[in-house]
C-alpha positions in Angstrom: 7.1 18.2 -12.6 7.1 14.5 -13.6 7.8 11.8 -10.9 6.8 13.8 -7.9 6.2 13.1 -4.2 4.0 14.5 -1.5 5.2 14.3 2.1 3.0 15.7 5.0 1.6 18.6 3.1 4.2 19.4 0.5 4.6 18.4 -3.2 8.2 18.2 -4.4 10.4 16.5 -7.1 10.7 12.8 -6.2 14.5 13.0 -6.0 14.2 15.7 -3.3 11.8 13.8 -1.1 13.2 12.8 2.3 11.7 11.3 5.5 13.3 11.0 8.9 15.6 8.0 9.7 13.5 7.6 12.8 10.2 7.2 10.9 8.8 3.9 12.1 8.1 2.9 8.5 11.9 2.9 8.0 12.8 1.3 11.3 10.0 -1.3 11.6 8.0 -1.4 8.4 5.3 0.1 10.6 2.8 1.3 8.1 0.5 0.5 5.3 0.2 1.3 1.5 -1.8 1.2 -1.7 -1.1 1.5 -5.4 -3.7 3.1 -7.6 -3.6 2.9 -11.4 -4.3 6.1 -13.4 -5.7 5.8 -16.9 -6.1 9.0 -19.0 -5.6 11.1 -15.9 -8.3 9.3 -14.0 -7.6 7.1 -11.0 -9.3 3.7 -11.3 -11.3 2.2 -8.4 -9.9 5.0 -6.1 -12.7 4.6 -3.6 -12.0 0.9 -3.2 -8.3 1.5 -2.7 -8.9 4.2 -0.1 -11.3 2.0 1.8 -8.7 -0.8 1.9 -6.0 1.7 3.0 -8.2 2.8 5.9 -9.0 -0.8 6.8 -5.3 -1.7 6.9 -4.4 1.3 8.9 -7.1 0.5 11.5 -5.9 -3.1 11.7 -2.5 -1.9 12.9 -3.9 0.9 15.0 -2.5 3.8 12.9 -4.8 6.8 13.0 -6.1 7.5 9.5 -4.8 11.0 8.8 -7.0 12.3 6.0 -10.6 12.2 5.0 -11.7 10.6 1.7 -12.2 14.0 0.1 -8.8 15.1 1.3 -7.1 12.0 -0.2 -8.9 12.5 -3.4 -7.9 16.2 -3.7 -4.4 15.3 -2.9 -4.2 12.6 -5.5 -5.8 14.6 -8.3 -3.5 17.5 -7.5 -0.5 15.2 -7.8 -1.8 13.8 -11.1 -2.2 17.3 -12.4 1.3 18.4 -11.3 2.9 15.3 -12.8 1.2 15.9 -16.2 1.1 12.1 -16.7 -2.0 10.7 -18.4 -0.9 7.1 -17.5 0.6 6.7 -14.1 0.7 4.8 -10.9 0.1 6.5 -7.5 1.7 5.1 -4.4 0.1 5.9 -1.1 1.8 5.2 2.2 0.9 5.9 5.8 3.4 5.1 8.6 2.9 5.4 12.3 5.2 8.4 12.3 8.5 9.6 13.7 9.7 8.4 17.2 12.8 7.1 18.9 13.4 3.5 18.0 11.4 1.4 20.6 9.1 -1.4 19.7 6.2 0.0 21.7 4.6 3.1 20.4 2.7 6.1 21.7 -0.8 6.6 20.6 -0.1 10.3 20.2 2.3 9.9 17.3 1.4 11.9 14.1 1.3 9.6 11.0 3.6 10.2 8.0 1.8 10.6 4.7 3.8 9.8 1.6 2.5 9.8 -2.0 4.5 9.3 -5.2 3.3 9.6 -8.7 5.3 7.9 -11.5 4.6 7.4 -15.1 3.1 4.0 -16.0 4.9 2.3 -18.9 2.8 1.1 -21.8 1.5 -2.4 -21.5 3.8 -5.2 -22.7 1.6 -6.5 -25.5 3.9 -9.5 -26.1 3.6 -10.5 -22.5 -0.2 -10.2 -22.6 -0.6 -12.2 -25.8 2.0 -14.9 -25.2 1.7 -15.2 -21.4 4.3 -15.6 -18.7 6.0 -18.3 -16.6 5.6 -18.6 -12.8 7.0 -20.7 -10.1 5.5 -21.9 -6.7 7.2 -21.3 -3.4 6.4 -22.0 0.2 4.4 -19.2 1.8 6.6 -18.1 4.8 4.9 -14.8 5.3 3.1 -13.7 8.5 -0.4 -14.6 9.4 -2.1 -11.3 8.4 -1.5 -10.9 4.7 -4.9 -9.4 4.3 -3.4 -6.2 5.7 -1.5 -4.3 3.0 1.5 -3.6 5.2 5.0 -2.4 4.4 6.5 -5.7 5.6 7.2 -7.2 2.2 10.7 -8.9 2.6 9.3 -12.5 1.9 7.6 -11.1 -1.2 10.8 -9.4 -2.3 12.9 -12.5 -1.9 10.3 -14.7 -3.6 10.0 -12.3 -6.5 13.8 -12.3 -6.9 13.9 -16.1 -6.9 11.3 -16.1 -9.6 13.3 -13.6 -11.7 16.4 -15.7 -11.2 14.5 -18.8 -12.4 13.5 -16.9 -15.6 9.8 -16.5 -14.3 7.6 -13.4 -14.0 6.0 -14.3 -10.7 6.1 -16.6 -7.7 2.9 -18.1 -6.4 2.8 -18.8 -2.7 1.7 -22.2 -1.3 0.6 -22.7 2.3 -0.1 -26.2 3.6 -0.7 -27.5 0.1 -3.0 -24.7 -0.9 -2.2 -21.6 -3.0 -2.7 -18.2 -1.6 -1.5 -15.5 -4.0 1.5 -14.2 -5.9 4.1 -11.9 -4.5 2.2 -8.9 -6.0 -0.9 -10.4 -7.6 -3.9 -12.5 -7.1 -4.2 -15.9 -8.8 -7.1 -17.3 -10.8 -7.5 -20.6 -12.7 -10.0 -22.0 -15.2 -11.1 -25.6 -15.3 -14.0 -26.8 -17.6 -15.2 -23.3 -18.0 -15.3 -22.5 -14.3 -13.2 -19.7 -12.9 -11.7 -20.4 -9.5 -9.7 -18.3 -7.1 -8.7 -18.7 -3.4 -11.3 -17.6 -1.0 -10.5 -14.5 1.0 -8.9 -15.1 4.4 -6.0 -13.7 6.4 -3.4 -15.4 4.2 -4.2 -13.2 1.1 -5.0 -9.7 0.1 -8.5 -8.8 -0.9 -7.4 -7.4 -4.3 -9.3 -4.5 -5.8 -8.6 -5.8 -9.3 -9.4 -9.3 -8.1 -13.0 -8.2 -7.1 -13.4 -6.2 -10.3 -12.5 -9.3 -12.5 -14.8 -11.6 -10.5 -17.6 -9.1 -11.0 -16.9 -8.8 -14.7 -16.8 -12.6 -15.1 -20.1 -13.1 -13.3 -21.7 -10.4 -15.5 -20.4 -12.3 -18.6 -22.2 -15.4 -17.3 -19.1 -17.3 -16.2 -19.3 -19.7 -13.2 -17.1 -18.3 -10.4 -15.8 -20.2 -7.4 -14.0 -18.7 -4.4 -12.6 -21.7 -2.6 -9.5 -23.5 -1.4 -7.3 -24.5 -4.4 -4.7 -27.3 -4.1 -1.3 -26.7 -5.6 -1.8 -29.7 -7.9 -4.9 -28.2 -9.4 -2.9 -25.4 -11.0 -0.8 -27.8 -13.1 -4.0 -29.4 -14.5 -5.8 -26.1 -15.1 -7.1 -25.2 -18.6 -6.0 -21.6 -18.0 -4.1 -19.8 -15.3 -3.8 -16.1 -14.9 -2.7 -13.3 -12.5 -4.6 -10.2 -11.8 -3.4 -6.9 -10.2 -3.5 -3.2 -10.4 -0.5 -2.8 -12.6 -0.7 -6.0 -14.6 -4.5 -6.0 -15.0 -5.0 -9.7 -16.4 -1.9 -11.6 -17.2 -2.1 -15.1 -18.7 0.3 -17.8 -17.3 1.5 -20.4 -19.8 4.0 -22.2 -17.6 4.1 -23.3 -14.0 7.3 -24.7 -12.5 8.5 -25.6 -16.0 5.2 -27.4 -17.0 2.9 -26.0 -19.7 -0.6 -24.8 -18.7 -3.4 -25.9 -21.0 -2.1 -25.8 -24.6 0.8 -23.6 -23.6 -0.9 -20.4 -25.0 -2.7 -17.5 -23.5 -6.3 -18.7 -22.9 -9.6 -17.2 -24.2 -11.1 -16.4 -20.8 -8.1 -14.4 -19.7 -8.1 -12.5 -23.0 -11.8 -11.9 -22.7 -11.6 -10.6 -19.1 -8.7 -8.2 -20.0 -10.8 -6.8 -22.9 -13.8 -6.4 -20.5 -11.6 -4.6 -17.9 -10.2 -2.2 -20.5 -13.8 -1.5 -21.8 -14.8 -0.6 -18.3 -11.7 1.7 -17.9 -12.4 3.4 -21.2 -16.0 4.0 -20.2 -14.9 5.7 -16.9 -12.5 7.9 -18.8 -15.3 9.4 -20.9 
């Protein structure tokens, strides 16, 4: 049963999955989500993703509907039913179904949606040759640290990047970078790895933290700080990190080459370290 969904207690083929038109996730984007990468049938960093999902739900006052063990059982059952060894699991919790009014009842029953899709093989050309990105003003709301369903600015920015022939758009707020539309951003200058410090304007990425830990274990100097937009253009290396892209080198920013215009050694090394950790956890 590949490409499956789970809705409020039932697994079914993805194409048969339906939710109410009055679900507040549909009407208001009133919900939160996570994406978990599955390698060799094993979800990676599942505990960290579930912790962040619970934190996001609490932040918008949505009751967290399942315990950690219940989530884990559900996810592993979905992976088993899909028969995919490499997949991505999407988790979504909305406030539930109610007549369309902005205010909400605290008695609403949350809607739990899970989908399991096959994860394509990595694009080795993209990983070895790098990608182009653009920068755009960050017009999102002030609580981007919550992984909410309200992604319209991200969608429009991603589309603008695609139309410009770029892979990703990096947001800039008051002269400082925050993050990509669906990624965290890291740069290298004189051997030091820098990434924006966590605040309400960017998501505390699970892969972001994993990569920072791996970099420090390897002896790299790591800085979490404000990064000016101009710093990116003068970086020796620039790369994106995220659940589905892992570590992706950036070779061009707004039409200007980064470093020598090739994927850098630190990005390559961190990707190799990440995959070594994944392989160890699959054993």
